[in-house]
N, CA, C and O atoms as a CHARMM CRD file, in Angstrom:
* protein
*
  284
    1    1 MET  N      0.64300  -1.10100   0.02300 PROA 1      0.00000
    2    1 MET  CA    -0.09600  -0.05400  -0.13400 PROA 1      0.00000
    3    1 MET  C      0.81200   1.25100   0.03700 PROA 1      0.00000
    4    1 MET  O      0.48600   2.31800  -0.48300 PROA 1      0.00000
    5    2 ALA  N      1.86200   1.11000   0.72500 PROA 2      0.00000
    6    2 ALA  CA     2.85200   2.54600   0.88000 PROA 2      0.00000
    7    2 ALA  C      3.30700   2.75600  -0.43800 PROA 2      0.00000
    8    2 ALA  O      3.19700   3.91400  -0.84000 PROA 2      0.00000
    9    3 SER  N      3.81800   1.87800  -1.25700 PROA 3      0.00000
   10    3 SER  CA     4.36000   1.88200  -2.48400 PROA 3      0.00000
   11    3 SER  C      3.20700   2.66600  -3.40200 PROA 3      0.00000
   12    3 SER  O      3.62000   3.33000  -4.35300 PROA 3      0.00000
   13    4 LYS  N      2.08200   2.62100  -3.20000 PROA 4      0.00000
   14    4 LYS  CA     1.23800   3.20400  -4.14900 PROA 4      0.00000
   15    4 LYS  C      0.90200   4.79200  -3.65400 PROA 4      0.00000
   16    4 LYS  O      0.16500   5.54600  -4.28900 PROA 4      0.00000
   17    5 MET  N      1.46600   5.08000  -2.62300 PROA 5      0.00000
   18    5 MET  CA     0.85900   6.35200  -2.25100 PROA 5      0.00000
   19    5 MET  C      1.91900   7.57700  -2.77500 PROA 5      0.00000
   20    5 MET  O      3.06900   7.42600  -3.18900 PROA 5      0.00000
   21    6 ALA  N      1.37600   8.46900  -2.66400 PROA 6      0.00000
   22    6 ALA  CA     2.34500   9.75700  -3.32500 PROA 6      0.00000
   23    6 ALA  C      3.12800  10.22500  -2.37200 PROA 6      0.00000
   24    6 ALA  O      2.61200  10.20400  -1.25500 PROA 6      0.00000
   25    7 THR  N      4.25700  10.66200  -2.44400 PROA 7      0.00000
   26    7 THR  CA     5.25800  11.21700  -1.42300 PROA 7      0.00000
   27    7 THR  C      4.80000  12.86400  -1.74300 PROA 7      0.00000
   28    7 THR  O      4.15500  13.28200  -2.70500 PROA 7      0.00000
   29    8 LEU  N      5.31700  13.55800  -0.69200 PROA 8      0.00000
   30    8 LEU  CA     5.32700  14.98900  -0.82400 PROA 8      0.00000
   31    8 LEU  C      5.98300  15.70500  -1.80400 PROA 8      0.00000
   32    8 LEU  O      5.47700  16.71100  -2.30200 PROA 8      0.00000
   33    9 PRO  N      7.22300  15.21200  -2.17400 PROA 9      0.00000
   34    9 PRO  CA     7.98200  15.67100  -3.49700 PROA 9      0.00000
   35    9 PRO  C      7.32500  15.21400  -4.85400 PROA 9      0.00000
   36    9 PRO  O      7.32600  16.00200  -5.79900 PROA 9      0.00000
   37   10 LYS  N      6.85500  14.16500  -4.95700 PROA 10     0.00000
   38   10 LYS  CA     6.18800  13.74600  -6.16100 PROA 10     0.00000
   39   10 LYS  C      4.86700  14.66800  -6.29000 PROA 10     0.00000
   40   10 LYS  O      4.53900  15.08200  -7.40100 PROA 10     0.00000
   41   11 ALA  N      4.12600  14.97800  -5.15700 PROA 11     0.00000
   42   11 ALA  CA     2.92800  15.71900  -5.27700 PROA 11     0.00000
   43   11 ALA  C      3.18200  17.07000  -5.53900 PROA 11     0.00000
   44   11 ALA  O      2.32700  17.72400  -6.13600 PROA 11     0.00000
   45   12 ARG  N      4.30000  17.61500  -5.15700 PROA 12     0.00000
   46   12 ARG  CA     4.77600  18.97900  -5.40400 PROA 12     0.00000
   47   12 ARG  C      5.29500  19.13300  -6.96600 PROA 12     0.00000
   48   12 ARG  O      5.01400  20.10800  -7.66200 PROA 12     0.00000
   49   13 ASP  N      6.08000  18.04100  -7.39600 PROA 13     0.00000
   50   13 ASP  CA     6.42600  18.11500  -8.72900 PROA 13     0.00000
   51   13 ASP  C      5.25300  17.80400  -9.46500 PROA 13     0.00000
   52   13 ASP  O      5.27500  18.26700 -10.60500 PROA 13     0.00000
   53   14 LEU  N      4.38100  17.25500  -9.20700 PROA 14     0.00000
   54   14 LEU  CA     3.22500  17.03400 -10.16800 PROA 14     0.00000
   55   14 LEU  C      2.41100  18.47200 -10.23500 PROA 14     0.00000
   56   14 LEU  O      2.02700  18.94600 -11.30500 PROA 14     0.00000
   57   15 LEU  N      2.21600  19.04700  -9.07000 PROA 15     0.00000
   58   15 LEU  CA     1.47000  20.51500  -8.98900 PROA 15     0.00000
   59   15 LEU  C      2.41700  21.45400  -9.92100 PROA 15     0.00000
   60   15 LEU  O      1.88900  22.26600 -10.68100 PROA 15     0.00000
   61   16 GLU  N      3.40300  21.36100  -9.86600 PROA 16     0.00000
   62   16 GLU  CA     4.42800  22.46200 -10.54800 PROA 16     0.00000
   63   16 GLU  C      4.26200  22.09500 -12.20300 PROA 16     0.00000
   64   16 GLU  O      4.11000  22.96500 -13.06100 PROA 16     0.00000
   65   17 GLU  N      4.32000  20.65800 -12.47500 PROA 17     0.00000
   66   17 GLU  CA     4.09300  20.37300 -13.83100 PROA 17     0.00000
   67   17 GLU  C      2.77000  20.92700 -14.46500 PROA 17     0.00000
   68   17 GLU  O      2.68700  21.56500 -15.51500 PROA 17     0.00000
   69   18 LEU  N      1.70800  20.54400 -13.59000 PROA 18     0.00000
   70   18 LEU  CA     0.33100  21.23800 -14.04700 PROA 18     0.00000
   71   18 LEU  C      0.39400  22.87700 -14.05600 PROA 18     0.00000
   72   18 LEU  O     -0.03400  23.59600 -14.95900 PROA 18     0.00000
   73   19 ARG  N      1.00100  23.28300 -12.89000 PROA 19     0.00000
   74   19 ARG  CA     1.10900  25.09400 -13.13900 PROA 19     0.00000
   75   19 ARG  C      1.75800  25.49800 -14.33100 PROA 19     0.00000
   76   19 ARG  O      1.31300  26.38600 -15.05700 PROA 19     0.00000
   77   20 ALA  N      2.93100  24.78800 -14.57800 PROA 20     0.00000
   78   20 ALA  CA     3.88400  25.18300 -15.86500 PROA 20     0.00000
   79   20 ALA  C      3.02300  24.91000 -17.15200 PROA 20     0.00000
   80   20 ALA  O      3.01000  25.80500 -17.99800 PROA 20     0.00000
   81   21 ALA  N      2.44000  23.98200 -17.34000 PROA 21     0.00000
   82   21 ALA  CA     1.73900  23.71300 -18.30700 PROA 21     0.00000
   83   21 ALA  C      0.19900  24.38000 -18.80700 PROA 21     0.00000
   84   21 ALA  O     -0.43900  24.20300 -19.84500 PROA 21     0.00000
   85   22 SER  N     -0.05400  25.12900 -17.71600 PROA 22     0.00000
   86   22 SER  CA    -1.47200  25.76400 -17.97000 PROA 22     0.00000
   87   22 SER  C     -1.17200  27.33000 -17.52200 PROA 22     0.00000
   88   22 SER  O     -2.11000  28.10100 -17.72800 PROA 22     0.00000
   89   23 TYR  N     -0.09700  27.83300 -16.99300 PROA 23     0.00000
   90   23 TYR  CA    -0.05900  29.07600 -16.64000 PROA 23     0.00000
   91   23 TYR  C     -0.23600  30.01100 -17.86800 PROA 23     0.00000
   92   23 TYR  O     -1.12600  30.85900 -17.80700 PROA 23     0.00000
   93   24 ASP  N      0.58900  29.91800 -19.04700 PROA 24     0.00000
   94   24 ASP  CA     0.59900  30.65000 -20.26400 PROA 24     0.00000
   95   24 ASP  C     -1.16700  30.85800 -20.87800 PROA 24     0.00000
   96   24 ASP  O     -1.74000  31.89200 -21.22300 PROA 24     0.00000
   97   25 THR  N     -1.58500  29.67200 -20.83900 PROA 25     0.00000
   98   25 THR  CA    -3.29300  29.85000 -21.21200 PROA 25     0.00000
   99   25 THR  C     -3.95600  30.56800 -20.23400 PROA 25     0.00000
  100   25 THR  O     -4.85200  31.34000 -20.57800 PROA 25     0.00000
  101   26 ALA  N     -3.63800  30.42700 -18.98900 PROA 26     0.00000
  102   26 ALA  CA    -4.34300  31.27300 -18.15300 PROA 26     0.00000
  103   26 ALA  C     -4.28500  32.54100 -17.90100 PROA 26     0.00000
  104   26 ALA  O     -5.18000  33.17000 -17.33700 PROA 26     0.00000
  105   27 VAL  N     -2.96300  33.11500 -18.40200 PROA 27     0.00000
  106   27 VAL  CA    -2.85200  34.53000 -18.45000 PROA 27     0.00000
  107   27 VAL  C     -3.65000  35.16300 -19.50900 PROA 27     0.00000
  108   27 VAL  O     -4.27700  36.21700 -19.39900 PROA 27     0.00000
  109   28 LYS  N     -3.54100  34.24800 -20.76900 PROA 28     0.00000
  110   28 LYS  CA    -4.33900  34.64400 -21.97300 PROA 28     0.00000
  111   28 LYS  C     -5.64300  34.62600 -21.92300 PROA 28     0.00000
  112   28 LYS  O     -6.25300  35.41600 -22.64400 PROA 28     0.00000
  113   29 GLU  N     -6.27100  33.83800 -21.17200 PROA 29     0.00000
  114   29 GLU  CA    -7.81300  33.70400 -21.06300 PROA 29     0.00000
  115   29 GLU  C     -8.04900  34.94700 -20.00900 PROA 29     0.00000
  116   29 GLU  O     -9.01800  35.64300 -20.31200 PROA 29     0.00000
  117   30 LEU  N     -7.36700  35.33100 -18.87700 PROA 30     0.00000
  118   30 LEU  CA    -7.42800  36.50400 -18.12800 PROA 30     0.00000
  119   30 LEU  C     -7.55700  37.68700 -18.83300 PROA 30     0.00000
  120   30 LEU  O     -8.40100  38.56700 -18.66800 PROA 30     0.00000
  121   31 ALA  N     -6.69200  37.63900 -19.59700 PROA 31     0.00000
  122   31 ALA  CA    -6.52700  39.12000 -20.53000 PROA 31     0.00000
  123   31 ALA  C     -7.78900  39.08800 -21.43500 PROA 31     0.00000
  124   31 ALA  O     -8.32700  40.17700 -21.63600 PROA 31     0.00000
  125   32 GLU  N     -8.34200  37.96200 -22.01700 PROA 32     0.00000
  126   32 GLU  CA    -9.40600  38.01700 -22.84100 PROA 32     0.00000
  127   32 GLU  C    -10.59400  38.42900 -22.02600 PROA 32     0.00000
  128   32 GLU  O    -11.39700  39.25300 -22.46400 PROA 32     0.00000
  129   33 VAL  N    -10.73700  37.80000 -20.69500 PROA 33     0.00000
  130   33 VAL  CA   -12.24900  38.22100 -20.07100 PROA 33     0.00000
  131   33 VAL  C    -12.03400  39.63800 -19.44100 PROA 33     0.00000
  132   33 VAL  O    -13.06700  40.22500 -19.11700 PROA 33     0.00000
  133   34 GLN  N    -10.78600  40.30000 -19.21000 PROA 34     0.00000
  134   34 GLN  CA   -10.93100  41.62700 -18.79800 PROA 34     0.00000
  135   34 GLN  C    -10.96000  42.58100 -19.98600 PROA 34     0.00000
  136   34 GLN  O    -11.37400  43.72800 -19.82200 PROA 34     0.00000
  137   35 ALA  N    -10.52100  42.14000 -21.21800 PROA 35     0.00000
  138   35 ALA  CA   -10.83800  43.12600 -22.19300 PROA 35     0.00000
  139   35 ALA  C    -12.17700  42.81800 -22.76100 PROA 35     0.00000
  140   35 ALA  O    -12.64900  43.75400 -23.40800 PROA 35     0.00000
  141   36 PHE  N    -12.86300  41.81900 -22.69200 PROA 36     0.00000
  142   36 PHE  CA   -14.36800  41.58300 -22.91500 PROA 36     0.00000
  143   36 PHE  C    -14.94300  42.67200 -22.02000 PROA 36     0.00000
  144   36 PHE  O    -15.44400  43.71900 -22.42900 PROA 36     0.00000
  145   37 ALA  N    -14.79200  42.24700 -20.57000 PROA 37     0.00000
  146   37 ALA  CA   -15.31600  43.22600 -19.74000 PROA 37     0.00000
  147   37 ALA  C    -15.50700  44.65500 -19.91400 PROA 37     0.00000
  148   37 ALA  O    -16.60200  45.21600 -19.86700 PROA 37     0.00000
  149   38 ALA  N    -14.28000  45.26800 -20.13600 PROA 38     0.00000
  150   38 ALA  CA   -14.02700  46.30300 -20.36800 PROA 38     0.00000
  151   38 ALA  C    -14.79900  46.99800 -21.73500 PROA 38     0.00000
  152   38 ALA  O    -15.21300  48.15600 -21.79600 PROA 38     0.00000
  153   39 GLU  N    -14.86900  46.01000 -22.76000 PROA 39     0.00000
  154   39 GLU  CA   -15.40400  46.48400 -24.10900 PROA 39     0.00000
  155   39 GLU  C    -17.19500  46.58500 -23.62400 PROA 39     0.00000
  156   39 GLU  O    -17.93100  47.42500 -24.14200 PROA 39     0.00000
  157   40 ALA  N    -17.60200  45.76600 -22.75900 PROA 40     0.00000
  158   40 ALA  CA   -19.17500  45.80100 -22.28100 PROA 40     0.00000
  159   40 ALA  C    -19.11300  46.83800 -21.33700 PROA 40     0.00000
  160   40 ALA  O    -20.23600  46.90900 -20.83900 PROA 40     0.00000
  161   41 GLY  N    -18.39500  47.65100 -20.85400 PROA 41     0.00000
  162   41 GLY  CA   -18.57300  48.68200 -20.04100 PROA 41     0.00000
  163   41 GLY  C    -18.20300  48.45500 -18.47000 PROA 41     0.00000
  164   41 GLY  O    -18.44600  49.27100 -17.58100 PROA 41     0.00000
  165   42 ALA  N    -17.65400  47.36100 -18.32200 PROA 42     0.00000
  166   42 ALA  CA   -17.61900  47.18300 -16.77500 PROA 42     0.00000
  167   42 ALA  C    -16.46100  48.20400 -16.14600 PROA 42     0.00000
  168   42 ALA  O    -15.29700  48.17600 -16.54700 PROA 42     0.00000
  169   43 ALA  N    -16.85800  48.96400 -15.27300 PROA 43     0.00000
  170   43 ALA  CA   -15.75600  50.10300 -14.70300 PROA 43     0.00000
  171   43 ALA  C    -14.85200  49.22300 -14.07700 PROA 43     0.00000
  172   43 ALA  O    -13.71200  49.67900 -13.98400 PROA 43     0.00000
  173   44 GLU  N    -15.01000  48.21500 -13.66900 PROA 44     0.00000
  174   44 GLU  CA   -14.02200  47.62800 -12.74400 PROA 44     0.00000
  175   44 GLU  C    -12.85700  47.11600 -13.47600 PROA 44     0.00000
  176   44 GLU  O    -11.80400  46.84000 -12.90100 PROA 44     0.00000
  177   45 ALA  N    -13.07300  46.96200 -14.99300 PROA 45     0.00000
  178   45 ALA  CA   -12.07100  46.02700 -15.52400 PROA 45     0.00000
  179   45 ALA  C    -11.25100  47.20400 -16.16500 PROA 45     0.00000
  180   45 ALA  O    -10.19400  46.90600 -16.72200 PROA 45     0.00000
  181   46 LYS  N    -11.63800  48.47000 -16.13300 PROA 46     0.00000
  182   46 LYS  CA   -10.61400  49.58200 -16.61100 PROA 46     0.00000
  183   46 LYS  C     -9.86900  49.89400 -15.30000 PROA 46     0.00000
  184   46 LYS  O     -8.75300  50.35400 -15.54100 PROA 46     0.00000
  185   47 ASP  N    -10.16500  49.77800 -13.87900 PROA 47     0.00000
  186   47 ASP  CA    -9.46600  50.20900 -12.85800 PROA 47     0.00000
  187   47 ASP  C     -8.19600  49.59800 -12.88400 PROA 47     0.00000
  188   47 ASP  O     -8.07500  48.57400 -13.55700 PROA 47     0.00000
  189   48 GLU  N     -7.22900  50.04600 -12.27000 PROA 48     0.00000
  190   48 GLU  CA    -5.78600  49.54400 -12.11400 PROA 48     0.00000
  191   48 GLU  C     -5.49200  48.24400 -11.89500 PROA 48     0.00000
  192   48 GLU  O     -4.56500  47.62800 -12.42000 PROA 48     0.00000
  193   49 GLY  N     -6.34600  47.78900 -11.05300 PROA 49     0.00000
  194   49 GLY  CA    -6.23100  46.22200 -10.64400 PROA 49     0.00000
  195   49 GLY  C     -7.03000  45.26100 -11.42900 PROA 49     0.00000
  196   49 GLY  O     -7.01200  44.04300 -11.25200 PROA 49     0.00000
  197   50 GLY  N     -7.80400  45.95700 -12.39900 PROA 50     0.00000
  198   50 GLY  CA    -8.67300  45.01200 -13.13300 PROA 50     0.00000
  199   50 GLY  C     -9.82100  44.22700 -12.57300 PROA 50     0.00000
  200   50 GLY  O    -10.31500  44.65400 -11.52900 PROA 50     0.00000
  201   51 LEU  N    -10.34000  43.09300 -13.13800 PROA 51     0.00000
  202   51 LEU  CA   -11.23300  42.55500 -12.49000 PROA 51     0.00000
  203   51 LEU  C    -10.90600  41.79900 -11.13500 PROA 51     0.00000
  204   51 LEU  O     -9.82800  41.21200 -11.03700 PROA 51     0.00000
  205   52 LYS  N    -11.74500  41.80200 -10.16600 PROA 52     0.00000
  206   52 LYS  CA   -11.41200  41.09100  -9.16800 PROA 52     0.00000
  207   52 LYS  C    -11.89400  39.73500  -9.12300 PROA 52     0.00000
  208   52 LYS  O    -12.83500  39.45100  -9.86400 PROA 52     0.00000
  209   53 HSD  N    -11.31300  38.69500  -8.23900 PROA 53     0.00000
  210   53 HSD  CA   -11.86800  37.43600  -8.34100 PROA 53     0.00000
  211   53 HSD  C    -13.18700  37.15700  -8.14100 PROA 53     0.00000
  212   53 HSD  O    -13.48600  36.01500  -8.49200 PROA 53     0.00000
  213   54 TRP  N    -14.11700  37.84100  -7.67700 PROA 54     0.00000
  214   54 TRP  CA   -15.40900  37.66500  -7.49300 PROA 54     0.00000
  215   54 TRP  C    -16.11200  37.96800  -8.74000 PROA 54     0.00000
  216   54 TRP  O    -17.27800  37.63200  -8.94500 PROA 54     0.00000
  217   55 ASP  N    -15.28800  38.68900  -9.66900 PROA 55     0.00000
  218   55 ASP  CA   -16.12100  39.35700 -11.10200 PROA 55     0.00000
  219   55 ASP  C    -15.78400  38.33700 -12.17100 PROA 55     0.00000
  220   55 ASP  O    -16.48300  38.32200 -13.18400 PROA 55     0.00000
  221   56 MET  N    -14.80300  37.50100 -12.04500 PROA 56     0.00000
  222   56 MET  CA   -14.45500  36.62700 -13.04200 PROA 56     0.00000
  223   56 MET  C    -15.15400  35.68900 -13.48700 PROA 56     0.00000
  224   56 MET  O    -15.07100  35.43600 -14.68900 PROA 56     0.00000
  225   57 THR  N    -15.99500  34.95100 -12.67600 PROA 57     0.00000
  226   57 THR  CA   -16.95900  33.90100 -13.28700 PROA 57     0.00000
  227   57 THR  C    -18.05400  34.52300 -14.13500 PROA 57     0.00000
  228   57 THR  O    -18.48900  34.09500 -15.20500 PROA 57     0.00000
  229   58 PHE  N    -18.42700  35.61900 -13.46100 PROA 58     0.00000
  230   58 PHE  CA   -19.61800  36.38700 -14.11700 PROA 58     0.00000
  231   58 PHE  C    -18.92600  36.80400 -15.63800 PROA 58     0.00000
  232   58 PHE  O    -19.48700  36.30000 -16.61100 PROA 58     0.00000
  233   59 TRP  N    -18.01200  37.48900 -15.84200 PROA 59     0.00000
  234   59 TRP  CA   -17.57600  37.95700 -17.08800 PROA 59     0.00000
  235   59 TRP  C    -17.00000  36.82100 -17.85200 PROA 59     0.00000
  236   59 TRP  O    -16.97300  36.97300 -19.07400 PROA 59     0.00000
  237   60 ALA  N    -16.47300  35.56200 -17.29900 PROA 60     0.00000
  238   60 ALA  CA   -16.18400  34.45000 -18.24300 PROA 60     0.00000
  239   60 ALA  C    -17.41300  33.91700 -18.67500 PROA 60     0.00000
  240   60 ALA  O    -17.50800  33.68400 -19.88000 PROA 60     0.00000
  241   61 GLU  N    -18.31400  33.69100 -17.99100 PROA 61     0.00000
  242   61 GLU  CA   -19.66000  33.30400 -18.48300 PROA 61     0.00000
  243   61 GLU  C    -20.24900  34.24500 -19.83500 PROA 61     0.00000
  244   61 GLU  O    -20.65500  33.76400 -20.89300 PROA 61     0.00000
  245   62 ARG  N    -20.19500  35.33500 -19.57600 PROA 62     0.00000
  246   62 ARG  CA   -20.72600  36.45800 -20.71000 PROA 62     0.00000
  247   62 ARG  C    -19.81900  36.30000 -21.77400 PROA 62     0.00000
  248   62 ARG  O    -20.31700  36.38100 -22.89700 PROA 62     0.00000
  249   63 LEU  N    -18.45600  36.06800 -21.68500 PROA 63     0.00000
  250   63 LEU  CA   -17.71900  35.81500 -22.73900 PROA 63     0.00000
  251   63 LEU  C    -17.82300  34.77900 -23.47500 PROA 63     0.00000
  252   63 LEU  O    -17.72200  34.92000 -24.69400 PROA 63     0.00000
  253   64 LYS  N    -18.02900  33.59800 -22.95600 PROA 64     0.00000
  254   64 LYS  CA   -18.32300  32.22100 -23.33800 PROA 64     0.00000
  255   64 LYS  C    -19.85300  32.38600 -24.28500 PROA 64     0.00000
  256   64 LYS  O    -19.97500  32.03700 -25.46000 PROA 64     0.00000
  257   65 GLU  N    -20.80500  32.93300 -23.52600 PROA 65     0.00000
  258   65 GLU  CA   -22.27900  33.31300 -24.33500 PROA 65     0.00000
  259   65 GLU  C    -21.92500  33.92400 -25.61900 PROA 65     0.00000
  260   65 GLU  O    -22.33200  33.50000 -26.70100 PROA 65     0.00000
  261   66 ALA  N    -21.03900  35.08400 -25.44000 PROA 66     0.00000
  262   66 ALA  CA   -20.81200  35.83800 -26.78300 PROA 66     0.00000
  263   66 ALA  C    -20.04800  35.03800 -27.81800 PROA 66     0.00000
  264   66 ALA  O    -20.35700  35.09000 -29.00800 PROA 66     0.00000
  265   67 GLN  N    -19.13700  34.36400 -27.40200 PROA 67     0.00000
  266   67 GLN  CA   -18.22900  33.45700 -28.28600 PROA 67     0.00000
  267   67 GLN  C    -18.81800  32.35500 -28.78900 PROA 67     0.00000
  268   67 GLN  O    -18.29100  31.78900 -29.74700 PROA 67     0.00000
  269   68 TYR  N    -19.89200  31.91900 -28.27900 PROA 68     0.00000
  270   68 TYR  CA   -20.55200  30.66100 -28.68300 PROA 68     0.00000
  271   68 TYR  C    -21.82800  30.77300 -29.10700 PROA 68     0.00000
  272   68 TYR  O    -22.41800  29.81200 -29.60000 PROA 68     0.00000
  273   69 ASP  N    -22.41700  32.04000 -28.94500 PROA 69     0.00000
  274   69 ASP  CA   -23.77800  32.30400 -29.25700 PROA 69     0.00000
  275   69 ASP  C    -24.64800  31.49300 -28.62400 PROA 69     0.00000
  276   69 ASP  O    -25.45300  30.71400 -29.13400 PROA 69     0.00000
  277   70 LEU  N    -24.36900  31.79800 -27.07000 PROA 70     0.00000
  278   70 LEU  CA   -25.37400  30.98700 -26.22200 PROA 70     0.00000
  279   70 LEU  C    -26.54100  31.96500 -25.68700 PROA 70     0.00000
  280   70 LEU  O    -26.41100  33.18600 -25.78600 PROA 70     0.00000
  281   71 LYS  N    -27.44700  31.49800 -25.23400 PROA 71     0.00000
  282   71 LYS  CA   -28.42300  32.18100 -24.40800 PROA 71     0.00000
  283   71 LYS  C    -29.89300  31.61900 -24.89900 PROA 71     0.00000
  284   71 LYS  O    -30.92200  32.03100 -24.36300 PROA 71     0.00000
């Protein structure tokens, strides 16, 4: 059983591998959502800090609806 369990270094390596693989795409998607929100007139998207984490789900859904003609 112990041979099948992950060790802390292996778990950290896996998390770092996942982070490295997804980081560039996440940064690109964040910029797309912020640009979409700014175009839609969201004042918070134009602020220095950009959208807050509590705004992201709302604007990501609006972007998805616009991109794929959902609603």
